[in-house]
C-alpha positions in Angstrom: 6.6 12.7 0.3 4.7 9.9 -2.1 1.9 8.9 -0.5 0.5 5.9 -2.1 -3.1 4.8 -2.0 -4.2 1.7 -2.8 -8.7 1.3 -2.4 -10.4 -2.2 -2.2 -12.9 -4.2 -2.2 -11.3 -7.6 -0.7 -12.1 -10.4 -2.1 -11.6 -14.1 -0.7 -7.3 -14.6 0.0 -5.0 -17.4 -0.1 -1.9 -18.8 1.4 -0.3 -17.0 -2.1 -1.7 -13.9 -1.5 -0.7 -13.9 2.6 2.5 -14.6 1.2 3.2 -12.4 -1.3 1.4 -9.6 1.0 3.6 -10.4 3.9 6.9 -10.1 1.5 5.7 -7.1 -0.2 5.2 -5.4 3.2 9.0 -6.4 4.4 10.0 -5.0 1.4 8.7 -2.3 1.4 9.1 -1.5 5.1 13.0 -2.3 4.3 13.5 0.1 1.6 15.4 3.0 2.2 12.7 6.0 2.2 9.7 4.1 3.7 8.0 6.2 6.0 5.2 4.0 6.8 1.5 2.9 7.1 -1.3 3.5 7.0 -4.6 0.8 7.1 -8.5 2.7 7.3 -11.3 0.7 6.1 -14.8 2.1 5.4 -17.2 -0.7 6.6 -20.9 0.8 5.7 -19.1 0.4 1.7 -16.7 -2.6 2.1 -13.6 -0.4 0.6 -9.6 -0.9 2.6 -7.8 1.8 2.2 -4.0 1.0 2.7 -1.7 3.4 2.6 2.2 3.3 2.3 4.7 6.7 2.8 7.4 7.2 1.1 10.3 9.7 1.1 10.5 10.5 -2.3 9.9 8.8 -6.0 12.6 6.6 -6.4 11.7 4.3 -3.1 8.6 4.2 -4.8 10.1 2.7 -8.0 12.7 0.4 -6.1 8.7 -1.1 -4.4 7.2 -1.3 -8.5 9.8 -3.4 -9.3 10.4 -5.7 -6.4 9.0 -9.6 -8.0 6.5 -10.6 -5.2 5.0 -6.8 -6.0 5.0 -7.3 -9.6 3.5 -11.6 -9.4 0.5 -9.8 -6.8 -0.3 -7.3 -9.2 -0.8 -9.2 -11.9 -3.6 -11.3 -10.1 -4.9 -8.8 -8.4 -8.6 -10.0 -9.8 -8.1 -13.3 -8.2 -8.0 -11.2 -4.9 -9.8 -7.9 -5.1 -13.3 -8.0 -5.9 -12.2 -4.0 -7.4 -9.0 -1.8 -6.4 -8.0 1.2 -7.1 -4.5 3.3 -7.2 -3.9 6.5 -5.7 -0.3 8.1 -5.4 0.1 11.5 -4.3 2.9 14.1 -3.7 2.2 15.1 0.0 3.3 19.1 -0.3 2.7 19.0 3.8 1.3 17.7 6.7 0.2 19.5 9.7 -1.7 18.7 13.5 -1.1 18.9 17.0 0.9 15.7 17.0 -0.8 12.9 18.6 -1.6 11.4 15.2 2.2 11.3 13.3 2.8 8.3 13.3 
């Protein structure tokens, strides 16, 4: 499984942001290989971590090539004070069940 974390400090959102964000999320969820999303906040640091899980790198590559994603990526400084992307390969997950989505 591939995990993509988009960690950011929010700035000011506008109509363009909301449109692109919705298009990207809808497209990601429609991809074969999409698993789930999670969002975590760190209010004390003003950070948000939006996490997307995919079964494989190919699914992630489709998202990276999506025109709305490319457009948003080119304007990232317009809406975020700072950001950091982390892509990892998940080797295993485990627990007692209730937290898994």
